[in-house]
N, C-alpha and C positions, 0 to 999 in steps of 0.2 A: 216883842220877840216871843216865839213859841218854844218852850222848853221841850226837849226830847232826848231819848236815850237810844241811840242807834248802835247796835252791836251785831255785826254780821256773824251768823253762826254756820252758814252753809257755803262751802266751797263750790264754785260753779265751773264745770268742765264742759266746754262747748266744741262740737265739731262732728262732721260726718264720720261715721264708723267708730265714734268714741266708745260705743257700747262694748266693743271688742277689747277694751282696756279695763273692763270692770274688775277682772281678777287682779290686775296690777294695783288698782286703787284699793281694793279690799285687802290685798297683801300688805300694803303700807300700814294698815291698822293692826296687823299681826293676828288676824282672826283665822280660825280653821274650820268653822262650821257656819253656814249661812242658810237662812230661810228666804226664798224668793217668793214674794206675793204677787200674783198676776191674775189674769182672767182668761177664760177659754178662747176668746177672740184673739188675744195677743199671742197665746200659745199657738193657735192655728196659723197665725201670720209668720211664725218662726222667730219672732223677736225674743221670746222667753228663752228658747234654746240657745240663742247666741250668747245671752248673758250667762246662762248656766255653764255653757262650754268654756267661757272665759274663766269663770270661777274655778271650775274643775281643773283646768290647765295650770292654774296657780296653786293646785294642791288643796283646795278648799272643799270640804264635803258639803254638798248642796242638796237641799230638798225643796221642791216646788209646792206651794199651796195655791191652786188656781180656781178655787170655788168662790170667787168674788163676783157679785152681781152689780149691776148699775145701781147707784145709790146704796152703798154697802150698809148692811144692817147689823144689829147686835148679834144675830145668829151667825153671820159670816165671821165676825170677830171671834166668837166662841169656838167655831170650828178651827179657825186658824191658830188660836191659842193651844188647842189640843195637839195640833201638829208640832207647834213650837216646844211644848213640854216633852214630847218624845225625842226631838232632835237636840234640845238645849243649845240653840244657836248663839253665836257670839256677834252676829251681824244680821240685820234685816234689810232686804232689798225690795223696794216697791217698784215693780216694772210694769208699766201700763198707763192708763189714764188716771184721772183724779181718784177714781174708785179704788184702784189697786193701791195707790199711795196712801189714801186715807185709811184703808183697811189695815195696811201694814202699820201705820201709826197706832190704830186702835189695838191691834195685837200687842204692840209694844207697851202700851199703857197697862193692859191687864197682865201680860206675862211678867213685866218688871215690877208692878206695884200691887197686883191682885185686885179683887173686887169685881165690879162690873162697870160698863161704860157710863152709866148714869152717875157713878161716883165722881166722874171727871168732867161732867157737864159744867162748863164755865172756864175759868182761867186759873192756872197755877195750883191744881189740886193733887198733883203727883208728888209724893213725898220722897221716893227713891229715884236714883239715877236710872236712866233707860238705856237700852242697847243702842249702839251706833246704827244709823240708817243711811242707806244710799238710795236716792230716788232717781229713776230713769223714766221720764214722761214720754209716752208715745203719742200724745196729743199736744196741741197748743191751746190750752184753755184755762184750767183751774189755777195753775201756779202753785199747786200744793207742795211742789218740791222745795219751795223757799218759804213755807209757812210752818208755824208750830201748832197748827190746828188740824184736828181730824174731824170730819163731818160724818157722823154715823147716825143712821135712822133707827129708832126703836122699832123692833120687829113687830110689836103688838100695836102700838099707838101710831106708828109711822111718823112720829115727830122727829125732825132732824136735830140732833144734838151737836153743838159745836164744843168740842173738848180741846182746850188749848193749854199748852205748857211749854215753856222755852226748852225744857229737857226733851221734848218730842221733835225738835228741829232736826232735819236731816243733816248728817255730817257732810255729805257730798250730793250735789245735783248734777247728773250727767245728761246733757242735752245733745241728742243725736238727731238732727233734722231728717236723716234718712228713715228713721223709724216712723215718721208721720206720713210718709208717702203711701202707706197701705191703708190709711184711713178712708172709710167710705165717705162720699161727698157730704152726706147728712151729718156725720160726726164732725167733719171739718167745719161745717156751717155752725153747728150747735156749740162746739167748744170755742170757735172763733168769736161768736157773739158774747159768750161768757167772759172771755178775756177782754174784749172791748169794754164791757160794762165795768170790769175791775179797774181799768185805766181811768175811765170817766168818773166813777164813784169815788175812788181814792183821792182824786185831785181836789174834791170839794168837801170832804167830811170835816166834822168839827175837830177831829183828832189829827188832821193833816199837819205836816211840818216840813221844813225845807228839805229834809232827806227823803221823805216819802214822795213829795211833789216832784223831785228830780226823777225818781223811778216812774211815777205816773206819767210825766210828760214824755219821757223817752219811750215808754211802753205804748202810749197813744200814737206817737209818731210812727213807730214800727208797725203797729197793728192796722192803723187806719190807711196806711199806704200799701199794705200787702195783702189785706184780707180779700179784696176783690180779685187780686191776682191768683191766689191759691184756689179760689172758687172757679176761675176761668181756666187756669192752667195748673192742675193739681201736681204735675211733675216738676214744677219750678222749684228746685231745691234751695235757691237763694231766698225766694219768698217764704218757703217753708221754714228756713232757718230764722228769718226775721220774725215770723209769727211765734216761733218757739221762744225766742229771746224776749219778745214783747210780753208773752204770757208769763214768763219767768220774772221779768222786771215788775209786772203788775202784782205778782205774788209777793215780791219784796215790799211793794207799796202797801198792800193789804196788811202785811206783818207790822207795818209802822204807822198805819192810819185807819185801818178797818174799812168797812163798807157802809152802804146807806139804805135808803128806802126801796130801791129796786130789788135788792135781795130779800128784804123783809116781805115784799109783796110776792116775790116768786116762790118762796118756800112753801106757803100754804097751797099754792096751785099744784105743786109737785106732790105734796103729801095727801091732798084731798082728791085731786083729779088725775094724778099720775102723769101730769104734763112734764116732759123732760126739762131739766133745769135750764138749759140754754134757750129752749123755746119759751119758757116762762119769762126769762130775762128779756128776750127780744120783744115780747108782748108789752112789757111794762116800762122799759128804759126810756123811750122817747117822752112818755107822759111824765116821768119823774124829772127829766131834764127841764121840761116846761114848768113844772111845779116849783122846782128849786131855783129857777131863773129869777124868781122874785127876790132872792137874797144873794145869789152868787153869779149873776149874769157876767160880771167882769171875768171871773175864772173861766166860765164856759167860752167867753169870747177869745181868750188866749188859746184854748184848744181848737176853736173854730179857725183861728188864724193859722194854726199849724197845718191844716188841711186845705187852706185857701178859700174858705167860705165866709170868712169874716170881712165882708165887703161894705159894711155899714159903719157909720160913726156911733151908732147906738149899740151898746152891749146887749140889750134885750133882743134886738133884731138878730144879732150875731148868735145869741143863744138859741133863738128859734131856728136859725139856719143849721146850727149844730144838730138840733133835734131832727130836722128834715134829713140831714146827712146820715144820721143813724138809722132813721126809718128806711132810707134807701139801701143801707147795708143789710138790714133785716130782709128787705124785699129781694135783694140779690141772692141772699142765702136761701130763698125759697121757703121762708118760715111764715106761719100765720101772723097776722097783725091785729087780729081781734079775738077777744075771749070767746065770742060766740062760735068762732071757727073751731074751737077746742072743746065744744060742748059744755062750756061754763054757763050755767043758767043764771038769770037775773036774781032769782030768789036765794041764791047761795052767796051773793056778794057781801051781805052783812056779816055772815059767819066768817068769810074769808078775811074781811077787814078786821074783825076782832082778833083773829088768829095772827094776822100780820102785825097788829099793834103790839103783840107780845114778843116779836122777834127782836133779838138783841141788836142786830145790825141797824135797825131803824133808829136807835138811840144816838147814832153818830151822823145822821142825816143833817145837812146844813140848815134845812128848814124843818122846824119841829113838826112831827107827825103824830096823829092819834087815830083812833078807829074811824072817826068822821072824815078826816082828810084822806085817809087811805081808801075809804069807801068811794070817795069822789074819783080817785085815781083808777080804781077798778071800773067805775061807771064810764070813765072816758075811754077805757080800753075795751069796753064791751062791744 
């Protein structure tokens, strides 16, 4: 039996147009000042204004900080904290993709506890309680709305810092599938592949447990059967809703089981070559499935069965079919499948492997990894 401590901290509100009830949800907390953290693209789409209007109708003074960039940095957080100090908010709202939600958490760490982001790199380093947060994802990808981690890149070194603390968990996650309809096709593809990887990795990590696996399995069922549909028919609101729920459930799985080698391999690709996270994930995920199948083919066979590709009596063969299925998803998403297509040169693979070996997520991979084995995975993806 695997011991675990499952304590849900985030209320999940799901439904089309639920963003318009943000003011009601905030009002239930008795707050009167809110800082909404968003990004220019979400503001341009009109989503931020809908949330702000709902808050203001509820009598809540609201200020927007929208200077969040993709892969938020420590500089983004510093600017946001400066806005927070002027407003003195009682509530933070992360409205946007994973970047907006992570930046909002980063602001919360510094505003509530002081110091700088590097002080919270790791787990459980915040000493004081933090402001309540509401997360409203406009993508179906990171699952940040149900995680207690903020991923913030150091503005100077570009190293991505995972800063986790249960006090940083969002009080409420509001999932409105209608907000994902305005995503550009490329964003749908990139965030969808990231969510798929979350479902697959959490199902096999060394820290997995019955609670996390339940979320992983349902997440995979929702994502694997709806990803192609949202790529082909972006206006399908049912498929959009399924993707958003799948990403959210994968976030809950991460919160209770962590991730693996795919993310360890992807992060250096982003920091060193600027490869978008979802694209880096798509490049490495099939190779990690094949690598891990040496020790967890039975688990992969279960997931292959859920999508109807487990047609063999051999778990290893079914794991291979799962890898092929994932490769097909990446292909449908129109994403590169080789590192050379992203200008990653062979002479950099050794450095990338050394950097990926230092990534925390790799320590939870079901098959032990080191710089040598990670180098082989990069070489297979080359």
